C-alpha positions, 0 to 999 in steps of 0.5 A: 482535445486530450488532457495530461498532468497536473500539479501543485500551486503556491499563492503569491510568491510562495514555494510549494513542494508537494509532499507526498505521503509516500509508500515505500517498498513492495512493488504490484508486478502487473502484466508489464515487463521492463524494457529489455535493450536487447529486445527484438523489434516487435518486442519494442514495439509491443511495449511502445503500445503498453506504454501508449494504453497508459498514456506515457506518451513520450515514452510510447513515441520513443519505443513505437520509432525505435522500433520501426527504426530497427526494421519492424514492418510498417503494416496498417496496425504499426502505423495505426498506433504511429499516428496515435502516439504521434498525435495524442493529447496535442492539437495541431498548433503544439507540433514542432517544425522537426515533429511535422517532418516527422509526421510527413515522413511517416507516409514515404512509405504508406501501407495499402489501405485497401484492405479492410481490417480494424486497423485499415479502417482506423487509420483510414479515418485519422486520414479523414481528420487529418484531410477535414476542412471546415466544409466537412459534415459533422454529422459525417464524421460522427456516422464514420467514427461510430461505425468503427470497431470498437478498439479503434473508436476508443483510440481516437476518442481517448487520444486525437480529440484535439486534433481537430478545429471548428464544429467537427472539433467540437462535435469530436471533443463531446464524444471523447468527453461522453466516453470519458464520463462513462469510463471514468466509473467503470470497472467499479473503480470506487469500489476498486482504486484503493487497492492500487496503493496497498502492497502485497501483505506479507503473510502472518506470523506469530512469536515461536514460543520460548523452549521450556527453561528449568534454572540449575538451582531448581534441577539441584533441589528436585535431585538432591531433595528427592534423593534426601527424602527418599533416603530419610523415608527410608531410614524411617521405615526401618527404624519404625519396622525394627522397633514394631512400630507398624502404625508409625510405618502406616503413618510414614506411608500415608503422609507420603502419599498425601504429599504425592496427591497435594503435589498433584493439585498444588502443581496445578495451581501455581502453574494457573496462578502464574500463567494468569499473573503472565496474562494480567501483565500483558493487560497492564500499561507499561511502566514507560509511557515513552518508546525508545524506537527511532520514529524513522526505523522499522519498530518506529513505524509499527508504533504509529500503525498500533496507535492509529489502528487501536484509535480508529477500531474502538468501541463504540461511544468511546474516545480515541483516547480513553482506548488507547489509556485501556488499552496500553498494555496490550497495544505494547505487548503486540507490537513488541511481539509484531517487531520481533517477527518482521524486523529482522527481514527488513520488511515494508511496514506496509506489508504488515498494516493489515496485520496491526489492522487485524490485532487492533479489530481484534482487541475491539471486538473482544472487549465488546464481546466480554472475552479479553480477560475470558482468560481468567475464568479458564485459568480459576482453580477447578474443584478437583484441584481444591480437593486435590490439596485438601485430601492430600493436606489432611492425609500428609499431616496426619500421616505426618504427625502419627509417624512423628509420634511413633518415632519419637516412641521408637527412638528420639535421636534418629528419628528426630534427624531423619525428620529434619531432613525430611521435611525441608528436603520435601519442601524445596523438591515440592517447590521446585516441581511445581515451577518445573511442571509449570514451565513445562505446561506453559510450553504446551499452552504456549504452543496451543495458543500459538497455533490458534493465533496462527490460524486466526490470522491466518484466516485474516491474512486470507480475506485480505488477499482475497479482498485485494486480488482484483486490484486494478491494473496500471492502465485501469489507474492510466484509463480512470485518471484520463477520464478525469482529466477530460471531465474536469476540463470540460468542467472548466471549459463550461465555467470560462464559457469556451468552446473546445475550438476556441482552444488553441492549445492546452496544458495540464500538469499534475503532481501529489497533493499533500496528503498523498500515499503513492505506488507504483506499478513495475516499469510505471509512474508513480500514481497517487491518491491525491493530485493537484492539477493545474490546468491551462488553456490557451486561447486567443485571448490569452490564458485560463487556468485552474488550480484543483484537487482530485481525491483519485479513489473517489473520484471527486475533485474541487477547484482551488483557484481559477486565474486569467491572465493576457499572454504579455502578463508571463514573465519566465518559465522554467524548470528546476531540479532535473539533475536531482530527479526532483523537476520543479516547474515555475511560472511567474507573472509581470505580478510577482506571482510565482507559481511553482510545482514540484512533480514528482513528490518529495520522495523519488526513492525507488521500491526495489533495489535494483530500480534507477531512480532516475528512469523513474523519475521519467516515467512519472514526468512523461505521466505529468504533462510537464513536458508539454506544459512548458514547451507550450507556456515558454512558446507564450513566454517568448512570442505572447500573442504572436505565438497563436497568430503564427502557430495557427499559420503554420498548422494551416499550411502544414496540414495543406500539405499533409493533405495533398501527400495523403489525399490520394491514399482515401481514394 
């Protein structure tokens, strides 16, 4: 009894449009190429097999049958896959008259079954199942199943567990469930499933270092000030030498040397103070506590990522609100850097999430280690700088007083003029030099910081890429989900105290749960982190229904509702929203209760510009089991209990016809 699909349910008459917390953007590129309409029959057949492995049954049947119609040779392998695709997920009672005719037509030109290769063995076993009756011995069928090659045995258990009724059907179902329980967490599902929902991360970027910018005023001050200073020193030197004031001349040169020494130490001190203020400003909370970014835009999404991850990565024993307040400044600084680095290329924000997560954890780690403000210690003015400034200041003052005294003794008026010109020129030029030197050193320091930060971010990026390297394929995701369905169905049978042979038809409807994240492989349906599943089990007495939630990443589920009702209790079954690519299933009971299920979630936008949203919806609907559920419940709603009786009689007659047509192939 293969199970497929699921969904969201409303209690009473309430409507539930299942909200999928979707991730738009980058798509995982697995090994599946999109079907090419001009592909060869062989290529189309292989595409159909790939879809079958992903339990996209309607799509698989379409491609396999189209390949055969286009002339692909019918071998035992082709016939095996045709039968598996045709019968998968359905009991004989669920096949329509046209489907029976197509099933019989498959044997109009049967392949040679005298060989003993793996496909022939598999095909012969399927024929034995179709020709089995109540006289068949379950143990013998089980032995035949165990003797099959592994690949063919898995196909039978994965897809054909609902083909038989009675004791044989119960035995085959037990084998299928046992395999599902083993495969449900195989391949390290619990450690890898979450990776499917993470997009390919984008490489790290850091904000480019702003080039040195010198204001025109500083350039003018340095140029004119230095020129006037040299002119004044030269004139004073001539004046003092002409008047024999050689002591004053020594003082003048001592003052000039002191000014140079003071300038070296002062420039270093000025740079350190300026850089410390700049880095302090990165930690200082912004004056505006609100963001002007659009909530749905890139910057708005980055805002939410920073808030989320900083609240998550916080020091021990510190409340989230306190940590967010403490880090408001650096959070805003880092946020602006990320926005500036990535926003121009319309990058999917989820591809940057790894970087935000790294930055948040890095700030937390530096806080715990006490290194978040380590720059203050690094930028403290060293003793060497203080000594240079003090020594230079002493030499400058001493030499200036000495030279001034000599100038006044030699020539008061011209000396005073040149001294008055020299002092402001020296002050203006020195201050401008401080600022220009600080700007040049800022570029050097920023470049070193950027290189170190880029290296650390690259290491974090490489670690994240390596962690995602074993991301599950879509086949693995589909297999795990199918195993979940079987285990859940088996538990439902136990809850309702039913044997598989008592279920005449079944349907499984699936849809994203409210908290679900989503992602899809190339040419695949949406897969969700959380599902809402709706299971219908039809017996001769009525319908058993279970509504439940599945946490796909943890392979865990919980029931949310169980219902039992007779066939005549179903008032109407319909599907809306097909034209809008948002199909919604509605089941109305005579009591007035309506169960509504929006199968594809609320966001059906493709992740690539050249993708057709309708084809994505078709694949998602195929994976959801909507068509099978609708087909079964529509029949019950229209015919009631007679549907079960008539379908049973028709299935018996048609199986007898199939047995007559194929029994000779088993001799």
